[in-house]
VOZA-159535 format. One record per atom (N, C-alpha, C): x, y, z. Coordinates in steps of 0.1 Angstrom, whole numbers, padded with zeros to 4 digits, always signed. Example, Ala and Ser with C-alpha at 12.3 -4.5 7.8 and 13.67 -1.06 7.14 Angstrom:
BEGIN
+0132-0057+0078 +0123-0045+0078 +0132-0033+0078 +0128-0022+0071 +0137-0011+0071 +0129+0000+0079 
This chain:
BEGIN
+0008-0012+0000 +0000+0000+0000 +0009+0013+0000 +0020+0012+0008 +0029+0024+0009 +0035+0027-0005 +0039+0016-0011 +0045+0018-0025 +0035+0023-0034 +0023+0019-0033 +0013+0024-0042 +0010+0038-0040 +0009+0043-0027 +0007+0057-0024 +0018+0065-0029 +0030+0060-0028 +0042+0068-0033 +0041+0070-0048 +0037+0059-0055 +0036+0060-0070 +0026+0070-0074 +0014+0069-0067 +0003+0079-0071 +0007+0093-0068 +0013+0095-0056 +0017+0108-0052 +0027+0114-0062 +0036+0106-0066 +0046+0111-0076 +0040+0115-0089 +0031+0106-0094 +0024+0109-0106 +0015+0121-0106 +0008+0123-0094 -0001+0135-0093 +0006+0148-0088 +0019+0146-0083 +0026+0158-0078 +0021+0163-0065 +0016+0154-0057 +0011+0158-0043 +0018+0149-0033 +0014+0151-0020 +0020+0143-0009 +0012+0130-0008 +0018+0120-0001 +0011+0107+0001 -0001+0109+0010 +0000+0119+0019 -0011+0122+0028 -0023+0127+0021 -0020+0135+0010 -0031+0140+0002 -0038+0129-0006 -0029+0120-0011 -0035+0108-0018 -0044+0100-0009 -0039+0098+0003 -0047+0090+0013 -0060+0097+0016 -0060+0110+0017 -0073+0117+0020 -0083+0115+0008 -0078+0116-0004 -0086+0115-0016 -0092+0101-0016 -0083+0090-0014 -0088+0076-0015 -0098+0073-0004 -0097+0080+0007 -0106+0077+0018 -0118+0086+0019 -0119+0095+0008 -0131+0104+0008 -0131+0114+0018 -0119+0118+0024 -0119+0128+0034 -0120+0142+0028 -0126+0152+0036 -0127+0165+0031 -0114+0173+0032 -0114+0185+0027 -0102+0194+0028 -0093+0193+0017 -0097+0187+0005 -0088+0186-0006 -0094+0194-0018 -0086+0203-0024 -0091+0211-0035 -0096+0202-0046 -0106+0207-0054 -0111+0199-0065 -0101+0196-0075 -0092+0205-0079 -0082+0203-0088 -0072+0192-0084 -0069+0193-0071 -0059+0183-0065 -0066+0169-0065 -0079+0168-0061 -0086+0155-0061 -0086+0149-0075 -0089+0158-0086 -0089+0153-0099 -0075+0148-0104 -0065+0155-0100 -0051+0150-0103 -0048+0136-0097 -0052+0134-0085 -0050+0121-0079 -0058+0110-0086 -0071+0113-0089 -0079+0103-0096 -0073+0100-0110 -0068+0111-0117 -0062+0109-0130 -0049+0100-0129 -0042+0102-0118 -0030+0094-0116 -0033+0080-0114 -0044+0077-0106 -0049+0063-0104 -0051+0057-0118 -0058+0064-0127 -0062+0058-0140 -0049+0056-0148 -0040+0066-0149 -0028+0065-0157 -0020+0053-0152 -0019+0051-0139 -0010+0040-0134 -0017+0027-0134 -0030+0026-0137 -0037+0014-0139 -0043+0008-0126 -0043+0017-0115 -0049+0013-0103 -0065+0014-0103 -0072+0005-0097 -0086+0007-0097 -0090+0018-0087 -0100+0025-0090 -0105+0035-0081 -0113+0028-0070 -0113+0033-0058 -0122+0028-0047 -0136+0029-0052 -0144+0020-0047 -0158+0019-0052 -0165+0032-0050 -0163+0039-0039 -0170+0052-0036 -0167+0062-0046 -0155+0061-0052 -0151+0071-0062 -0155+0067-0076 -0156+0054-0079 -0160+0049-0092 -0175+0054-0095 -0183+0055-0085 -0197+0058-0088 -0198+0072-0094 -0188+0080-0093 -0188+0094-0098 -0186+0094-0113 -0183+0083-0119 -0180+0084-0133 -0192+0087-0141 -0191+0097-0150 -0202+0101-0159 -0204+0092-0171 -0195+0082-0172 -0196+0073-0184 -0183+0070-0190 -0183+0062-0200 -0171+0057-0207 -0170+0065-0220 -0158+0068-0224 -0155+0074-0237 -0144+0066-0243 -0147+0060-0255 -0137+0052-0262 -0126+0061-0269 -0114+0055-0270 -0103+0062-0277 -0097+0051-0286 -0098+0053-0299 -0092+0043-0308 -0080+0049-0315 -0069+0042-0313 -0056+0047-0318 -0049+0036-0327 -0040+0040-0335 -0031+0030-0342 -0022+0024-0332 -0014+0015-0337 -0005+0008-0327 +0004+0018-0320 +0007+0014-0307 +0014+0023-0298 +0029+0023-0300 +0034+0017-0310 +0049+0017-0312 +0054+0031-0315 +0046+0039-0322 +0050+0053-0324 +0047+0061-0311 +0057+0067-0305 +0055+0073-0292 +0045+0085-0292 +0042+0090-0303 +0032+0101-0304 +0018+0097-0300 +0015+0084-0303 +0001+0079-0299 -0001+0077-0284 +0009+0071-0277 +0007+0071-0263 +0007+0084-0256 +0014+0094-0262 +0014+0108-0257 +0000+0114-0258 -0006+0112-0270 -0019+0117-0272 -0029+0110-0263 -0028+0097-0262 -0037+0089-0253 -0036+0094-0239 -0024+0097-0234 -0023+0101-0220 -0030+0115-0218 -0028+0124-0227 -0034+0137-0226 -0049+0136-0226 -0054+0128-0236 -0069+0126-0237 -0075+0119-0225 -0068+0109-0220 -0072+0101-0208 -0073+0110-0196 -0063+0118-0194 -0063+0127-0182 -0074+0137-0183 -0076+0143-0195 -0086+0153-0197 -0100+0147-0194 -0102+0135-0199 -0115+0128-0197 -0118+0126-0182 -0108+0120-0175 -0109+0117-0161 -0112+0130-0152 -0106+0141-0156 -0108+0153-0149 -0123+0158-0150 -0129+0153-0161 -0143+0157-0163 -0153+0146-0158 -0147+0136-0151 -0156+0125-0146 -0158+0113-0155 -0152+0113-0167 -0154+0102-0176 -0142+0092-0175 -0145+0080-0179 -0135+0070-0179 -0131+0066-0193 -0118+0068-0196 -0113+0065-0210 -0112+0050-0212 -0116+0045-0224 -0114+0031-0227 -0105+0031-0240 -0093+0026-0238 -0083+0027-0249 -0085+0014-0258 -0086+0016-0270 -0087+0005-0280 -0077+0007-0291 -0067-0002-0291 -0056+0000-0300 -0056-0010-0312 -0054-0005-0324 -0053-0013-0336 -0039-0019-0337 -0038-0032-0338 -0025-0038-0340 -0025-0046-0353 -0013-0047-0360 -0012-0055-0372 -0018-0069-0370 -0028-0073-0378 -0033-0086-0376 -0044-0087-0365 -0046-0076-0358 -0056-0076-0347 -0069-0070-0352 -0077-0065-0343 -0090-0060-0345 -0089-0048-0354 -0099-0046-0363 -0100-0035-0372 -0106-0023-0365 -0106-0012-0371 -0113+0000-0366 -0128-0002-0364 -0134-0009-0374 -0148-0012-0374 -0151-0021-0362 -0143-0031-0360 -0145-0041-0349 -0143-0034-0336 -0134-0026-0335 -0132-0019-0322 -0143-0009-0319 -0148-0003-0330 -0160+0006-0328 -0172-0002-0323 -0174-0013-0329 -0186-0021-0325 -0184-0026-0311 -0172-0029-0307 -0170-0034-0293 -0173-0022-0283 -0169-0010-0287 -0171+0001-0278 -0186+0005-0277 -0193+0004-0289 -0207+0007-0289 -0215-0003-0280 -0211-0016-0281 -0217-0026-0273 -0216-0024-0258 -0205-0017-0255 -0202-0014-0241 -0208-0001-0236 -0216+0005-0245 -0224+0017-0241 -0215+0029-0238 -0205+0031-0246 -0197+0043-0244 -0205+0055-0247 -0202+0066-0241 -0209+0078-0243 -0204+0085-0256 -0192+0082-0260 -0187+0089-0272 -0174+0082-0276 -0168+0085-0288 -0156+0079-0293 -0147+0090-0299 -0134+0089-0296 -0124+0098-0302 -0115+0089-0311 -0113+0092-0323 -0105+0085-0333 -0092+0092-0335 -0081+0086-0334 -0068+0092-0337 -0062+0085-0350 -0060+0094-0360 -0054+0089-0373 -0060+0076-0378 -0073+0076-0379 -0081+0064-0383 -0084+0064-0398 -0094+0056-0402 -0097+0055-0416 -0102+0068-0421 -0107+0077-0413 -0111+0090-0417 -0100+0098-0425 -0087+0094-0422 -0076+0101-0428 -0073+0095-0442 -0079+0084-0445 -0076+0077-0458 -0086+0081-0468 -0082+0088-0479 -0091+0093-0489 -0098+0082-0497 -0092+0070-0496 -0098+0059-0504 -0108+0051-0495 -0109+0054-0482 -0118+0046-0473 -0132+0050-0475 -0141+0040-0473 -0156+0043-0473 -0160+0050-0460 -0165+0062-0461 -0169+0070-0450 -0183+0066-0445 -0189+0057-0451 -0203+0053-0447 -0204+0049-0432 -0193+0043-0428 -0192+0038-0414 -0195+0049-0404 -0190+0061-0407 -0192+0072-0398 -0206+0078-0399 -0212+0077-0411 -0226+0081-0413 -0235+0072-0404 -0232+0059-0404 -0240+0050-0396 -0238+0053-0381 -0226+0057-0377 -0224+0060-0363 -0232+0072-0359 -0232+0082-0368 -0239+0094-0365 -0254+0091-0364 -0259+0083-0373 -0274+0079-0373 -0277+0072-0360 -0268+0065-0354 -0270+0058-0341 -0270+0068-0330 -0266+0080-0332 -0266+0090-0322 -0253+0090-0313 -0243+0083-0319 -0230+0082-0311 -0221+0094-0314 -0219+0102-0304 -0209+0114-0306 -0195+0109-0309 -0188+0115-0318 -0174+0112-0320 -0167+0124-0326 -0153+0123-0324 -0144+0134-0328 -0132+0127-0335 -0127+0133-0345 -0117+0127-0354 -0104+0135-0353 -0093+0129-0350 -0080+0136-0349 -0071+0133-0361 -0066+0143-0367 -0056+0143-0378 -0062+0135-0390 -0067+0143-0400 -0072+0137-0412 -0086+0142-0416 -0087+0153-0422 -0100+0159-0424 -0107+0153-0437 -0120+0152-0436 -0128+0148-0447 -0141+0156-0447 -0144+0163-0458 -0157+0171-0459 -0169+0162-0459 -0167+0149-0462 -0178+0140-0463 -0184+0135-0449 -0176+0137-0439 -0179+0132-0426 -0184+0144-0417 -0196+0143-0412 -0202+0154-0404 -0198+0152-0389 -0187+0157-0386 -0182+0156-0372 -0171+0166-0370 -0168+0169-0357 -0156+0178-0354 -0143+0171-0357 -0134+0179-0363 -0120+0174-0366 -0110+0182-0358 -0099+0176-0353 -0088+0183-0347 -0076+0179-0354 -0068+0188-0359 -0057+0185-0368 -0045+0194-0365 -0033+0189-0368 -0021+0198-0369 -0021+0204-0383 -0016+0216-0384 -0014+0222-0397 -0002+0216-0404 -0005+0205-0412 +0006+0198-0418 +0013+0206-0429 +0005+0215-0436 +0011+0223-0446 +0022+0232-0440 +0018+0239-0429 +0027+0248-0422 +0039+0240-0417 +0037+0227-0413 +0048+0219-0407 +0059+0218-0417 +0056+0213-0429 +0067+0211-0439 +0073+0224-0444 +0064+0235-0444 +0069+0248-0448 +0080+0253-0438 +0077+0251-0425 +0086+0254-0414 +0099+0247-0416 +0098+0234-0419 +0111+0226-0421 +0119+0230-0433 +0112+0233-0444 +0119+0237-0456 +0126+0251-0454 +0118+0260-0447 +0123+0273-0445 +0136+0273-0436 +0136+0264-0426 +0147+0263-0417 +0159+0257-0425 +0157+0247-0433 +0168+0241-0440 +0174+0250-0451 +0165+0257-0458 +0169+0266-0468 +0177+0278-0462 +0174+0282-0450 +0181+0293-0443 +0195+0288-0439 +0197+0275-0439 +0210+0269-0436 +0219+0266-0448 +0213+0270-0460 +0220+0269-0472 +0217+0256-0480 +0208+0248-0476 +0204+0236-0483 +0196+0239-0495 +0199+0233-0506 +0191+0235-0518 +0185+0222-0523 +0191+0211-0519 +0186+0198-0523 +0180+0191-0511 +0167+0194-0509 +0160+0189-0497 +0150+0179-0501 +0150+0167-0495 +0140+0156-0498 +0130+0155-0487 +0119+0149-0491 +0107+0147-0482 +0104+0132-0481 +0104+0126-0469 +0101+0112-0467 +0087+0112-0459 +0077+0107-0466 +0063+0107-0461 +0057+0093-0463 +0045+0091-0457 +0037+0079-0458 +0030+0078-0471 +0021+0068-0473 +0013+0067-0485 +0005+0079-0489 +0005+0082-0502 -0001+0094-0507 -0016+0095-0504 -0023+0084-0502 -0038+0084-0500 -0042+0091-0487 -0033+0093-0478 -0037+0099-0465 -0037+0114-0465 -0047+0120-0459 -0048+0135-0459 -0036+0142-0454 -0031+0138-0442 -0019+0145-0437 -0007+0144-0446 -0006+0133-0453 +0005+0132-0463 +0003+0142-0474 -0009+0143-0480 -0012+0152-0491 -0009+0166-0486 -0013+0170-0474 -0011+0183-0469 +0004+0186-0467 +0012+0176-0462 +0026+0178-0460 +0033+0180-0474 +0028+0173-0484 +0034+0175-0497 +0031+0189-0503 +0019+0194-0500 +0015+0207-0505 +0024+0218-0498 +0026+0216-0485 +0035+0225-0478 +0049+0225-0483 +0054+0212-0486 +0068+0211-0491 +0069+0217-0504 +0060+0215-0513 +0061+0222-0526 +0061+0237-0525 +0052+0242-0517 +0051+0256-0515 +0064+0262-0509 +0069+0255-0499 +0082+0260-0493 +0093+0259-0503 +0094+0248-0511 +0105+0247-0521 +0104+0258-0532 +0092+0261-0535 +0090+0271-0546 +0093+0285-0540 +0088+0288-0528 +0090+0302-0523 +0104+0304-0518 +0110+0294-0513 +0124+0296-0507 +0135+0293-0517 +0132+0284-0527 +0143+0280-0536 +0139+0281-0550 +0127+0286-0553 +0123+0288-0567 +0121+0275-0575 +0119+0264-0568 +0118+0251-0575 +0103+0249-0579 +0102+0245-0592 +0088+0243-0597 +0082+0230-0591 +0069+0229-0590 +0063+0218-0583 +0067+0205-0589 +0068+0204-0602 +0071+0191-0608 +0086+0187-0604 +0094+0196-0602 +0108+0193-0598 +0108+0189-0583 +0100+0195-0575 +0100+0191-0561 +0094+0177-0559 +0085+0173-0569 +0079+0160-0568 +0090+0149-0569 +0101+0152-0576 +0112+0142-0577 +0119+0139-0564 +0117+0149-0555 +0124+0148-0542 +0115+0143-0531 +0104+0136-0534 +0095+0130-0525 +0095+0115-0525 +0097+0109-0514 +0096+0094-0513 +0085+0090-0503 +0077+0080-0508 +0066+0075-0500 +0071+0062-0493 +0068+0060-0481 +0072+0048-0474 +0063+0046-0462 +0068+0038-0452 +0060+0035-0440 +0064+0044-0429 +0055+0046-0419 +0058+0055-0408 +0066+0047-0397 +0077+0041-0401 +0085+0034-0392 +0100+0037-0394 +0109+0032-0385 +0123+0034-0387 +0128+0028-0400 +0123+0016-0403 +0127+0010-0415 +0121+0017-0428 +0109+0023-0426 +0104+0031-0437 +0112+0043-0440 +0116+0050-0429 +0124+0062-0430 +0138+0059-0436 +0143+0047-0432 +0156+0043-0438 +0155+0041-0453 +0145+0034-0457 +0143+0031-0471 +0142+0044-0479 +0133+0053-0474 +0131+0066-0481 +0143+0074-0482 +0150+0075-0471 +0162+0083-0470 +0173+0077-0479 +0174+0064-0480 +0184+0058-0489 +0182+0063-0503 +0170+0063-0508 +0166+0068-0521 +0169+0083-0523 +0166+0091-0513 +0168+0105-0514 +0183+0108-0514 +0191+0101-0506 +0205+0104-0505 +0212+0100-0519 +0206+0090-0525 +0211+0086-0539 +0209+0097-0549 +0199+0106-0546 +0196+0117-0555 +0204+0130-0551 +0213+0128-0541 +0221+0140-0538 +0215+0149-0527 +0205+0145-0520 +0199+0154-0510 +0209+0156-0498 +0210+0168-0494 +0218+0171-0482 +0210+0174-0470 +0197+0173-0472 +0187+0175-0460 +0175+0167-0463 +0169+0161-0453 +0157+0153-0454 +0147+0157-0444 +0135+0160-0448 +0123+0162-0439 +0115+0149-0438 +0112+0145-0426 +0105+0132-0424 +0092+0135-0418 +0082+0126-0421 +0068+0128-0416 +0066+0122-0402 +0076+0117-0396 +0075+0112-0382 +0089+0111-0376 +0090+0112-0363 +0103+0111-0357 +0109+0097-0359 +0100+0087-0359 +0105+0073-0362 +0112+0072-0376 +0106+0078-0386 +0111+0079-0399 +0125+0086-0399 +0125+0097-0391 +0138+0105-0390 +0149+0097-0384 +0146+0088-0374 +0157+0080-0369 +0161+0070-0379 +0152+0065-0388 +0156+0056-0399 +0165+0064-0409 +0162+0077-0411 +0170+0085-0421 +0184+0086-0415 +0185+0088-0402 +0198+0090-0396 +0206+0077-0398 +0200+0066-0396 +0206+0053-0398 +0211+0051-0412 +0202+0055-0422 +0206+0054-0436 +0218+0062-0440 +0218+0074-0434 +0230+0083-0437 +0243+0077-0431 +0242+0071-0419 +0254+0066-0414 +0259+0053-0421 +0249+0045-0426 +0253+0033-0434 +0259+0037-0447 +0256+0049-0452 +0262+0054-0464 +0275+0061-0461 +0280+0061-0449 +0292+0067-0445 +0291+0082-0444 +0279+0087-0441 +0277+0102-0440 +0275+0105-0425 +0278+0117-0422 +0276+0122-0408 +0264+0131-0407 +0257+0129-0396 +0245+0138-0393 +0249+0147-0381 +0249+0160-0383 +0244+0168-0394 +0254+0173-0404 +0267+0170-0402 +0277+0176-0410 +0275+0174-0425 +0271+0162-0429 +0269+0158-0443 +0254+0159-0447 +0246+0155-0438 +0231+0154-0440 +0224+0159-0428 +0215+0169-0430 +0206+0173-0420 +0193+0166-0420 +0187+0163-0409 +0175+0155-0408 +0165+0163-0399 +0152+0164-0403 +0142+0170-0395 +0131+0160-0393 +0126+0158-0381 +0115+0148-0378 +0102+0156-0377 +0092+0148-0373 +0078+0154-0371 +0071+0147-0359 +0067+0154-0350 +0059+0150-0338 +0065+0156-0325 +0078+0155-0324 +0085+0158-0311 +0080+0148-0301 +0082+0135-0304 +0078+0124-0295 +0087+0125-0282 +0081+0119-0271 +0089+0119-0259 +0102+0112-0261 +0113+0117-0254 +0126+0112-0254 +0134+0115-0267 +0127+0121-0277 +0134+0124-0290 +0145+0134-0288 +0145+0142-0278 +0155+0152-0275 +0168+0145-0271 +0168+0133-0267 +0179+0126-0262 +0186+0116-0271 +0182+0116-0284 +0188+0108-0294 +0202+0113-0298 +0209+0106-0306 +0222+0110-0310 +0223+0112-0325 +0223+0124-0330 +0222+0137-0323 +0208+0140-0319 +0206+0149-0309 +0192+0153-0306 +0185+0158-0318 +0173+0153-0320 +0166+0155-0333 +0159+0169-0334 +0162+0176-0345 +0154+0188-0349 +0141+0182-0354 +0130+0188-0349 +0117+0182-0353 +0106+0193-0353 +0095+0189-0359 +0083+0198-0359 +0074+0192-0348 +0071+0201-0338 +0063+0196-0326 +0048+0197-0329 +0041+0186-0327 +0027+0186-0327 +0022+0192-0314 +0012+0201-0314 +0007+0206-0301 -0002+0196-0294 +0004+0185-0289 -0004+0174-0284 -0013+0178-0273 -0008+0186-0263 -0017+0190-0252 -0029+0197-0257 -0027+0207-0265 -0039+0215-0270 -0048+0207-0278 -0043+0198-0287 -0051+0190-0295 -0059+0180-0287 -0053+0173-0278 -0060+0164-0270 -0071+0170-0262 -0068+0181-0256 -0079+0188-0248 -0090+0193-0257 -0087+0198-0269 -0097+0203-0278 -0106+0191-0282 -0100+0179-0285 -0108+0168-0288 -0118+0164-0277 -0113+0164-0265 -0121+0161-0253 -0133+0171-0252 -0130+0183-0253 -0140+0194-0252 -0151+0191-0262 -0147+0188-0275 -0156+0187-0286 -0165+0174-0283 -0159+0163-0279 -0167+0151-0277 -0177+0153-0265 -0172+0160-0255 -0181+0162-0243 -0192+0172-0246 -0190+0181-0255 -0201+0190-0260 -0211+0182-0267 -0207+0173-0275 -0216+0164-0283 -0224+0155-0273 -0217+0150-0263 -0223+0141-0253 -0234+0149-0245 -0230+0161-0242 -0239+0170-0234 -0251+0175-0242 -0252+0172-0255 -0264+0177-0263 -0262+0190-0270 -0249+0195-0269 -0246+0207-0277 -0236+0204-0288 -0241+0201-0299 -0232+0196-0310 -0221+0206-0313 -0209+0200-0313 -0197+0209-0317 -0198+0212-0332 -0192+0223-0336 -0192+0226-0350 -0186+0215-0359 -0193+0212-0370 -0188+0201-0379 -0178+0208-0388 -0166+0211-0382 -0156+0217-0389 -0142+0212-0384 -0131+0218-0388 -0118+0214-0384 -0111+0224-0376 -0107+0220-0364 -0099+0229-0355 -0084+0226-0358 -0077+0236-0364 -0064+0234-0369 -0054+0240-0359 -0044+0233-0355 -0034+0238-0345 -0020+0239-0352 -0014+0251-0349 -0001+0254-0355 +0010+0245-0348 +0019+0239-0356 +0030+0232-0351 +0041+0242-0348 +0052+0237-0342 +0063+0245-0338 +0076+0238-0342 +0085+0246-0348 +0099+0241-0351 +0107+0240-0339 +0113+0229-0336 +0122+0227-0324 +0136+0224-0330 +0145+0233-0329 +0158+0231-0335 +0168+0225-0325 +0173+0213-0328 +0183+0207-0320 +0196+0204-0328 +0201+0192-0326 +0215+0190-0332 +0215+0182-0345 +0204+0178-0351 +0204+0170-0363 +0204+0179-0376 +0204+0192-0374 +0205+0201-0386 +0216+0211-0384 +0223+0214-0395 +0233+0225-0395 +0235+0230-0410 +0244+0239-0412 +0246+0244-0425 +0249+0234-0435 +0245+0236-0447 +0247+0227-0458 +0262+0225-0460 +0267+0213-0465 +0281+0211-0467 +0288+0222-0475 +0282+0227-0486 +0288+0238-0494 +0290+0250-0485 +0279+0253-0477 +0280+0265-0469 +0291+0264-0458 +0293+0252-0453 +0303+0249-0443 +0317+0252-0449 +0319+0247-0462 +0332+0249-0468 +0334+0264-0471 +0324+0271-0475 +0325+0285-0477 +0329+0293-0465 +0323+0289-0454 +0326+0295-0441 +0340+0292-0437 +0345+0280-0439 +0358+0276-0435 +0369+0284-0444 +0366+0285-0457 +0375+0293-0465 +0376+0308-0461 +0365+0313-0457 +0365+0327-0452 +0373+0329-0439 +0371+0318-0431 +0379+0319-0418 +0394+0318-0421 
């Protein structure tokens, strides 16, 4: 019990005595503090005492892709904590390769009488997917919110990162360092975030380097959102003489760094690499990764507000809430090799 109290106290940022008061239903604890302790219980996987469980306003499903990519657990934690603070219990349903499909997970959640569902990077982001499933969900009266991947055919609130701005930020940063041969490693073209990243890349390459759209198309490689996918895409881009690579995920960026090193190149001296997400621990890679940070906290909270408005009978606008990303410069980007040589000669 003492070990458990210490864990909960550390997670909630309060004393063990405060945790004990909350668990035993004692008065004298601020509402915000009580909610932090309850959120810590949920995050750590401890069951709430029966007297506290009865306060739950209902279940809210959260469907995510596989959790191998650190950005998805980060989003799940923000959403889970925001839900518990509002008295709801999050139910995490994860898609795994060869496991349950999004439709099967949705059916499971509906059968368990969830009050609403939040989808992260689901089929709604796939322009080739049948959106009829979401129409059916709406007809059933099930509130839902969709994160990353807008579709005008789906009548629901969307929460997205500005993917166009993200790649423009990356290209602007690399062009300012003297890079002129910049490649883009992204996922399959059918996904909305990919299409938007390509749009931003083309715009950035045209505005910063005067490159025509058809020329920038040659510098785009489609692959998987994995380290292996990033390695494969980067290998192709390096073969085309790229001195900088913008990746659609931090995992792809780590693969790009591996590809550069296998080719006998140094990062960032020979090749600069930019990731996307700013996943937890990515600042501690070798070298620390320059990346585009998704505003996970703001996006998760916005998704929860939208789904709770729907649950409460006040439909959220059937529109897209777009959040600006942020460039985080670390050690994986530097001046282009030519620019380095010019600086050395001047010195």
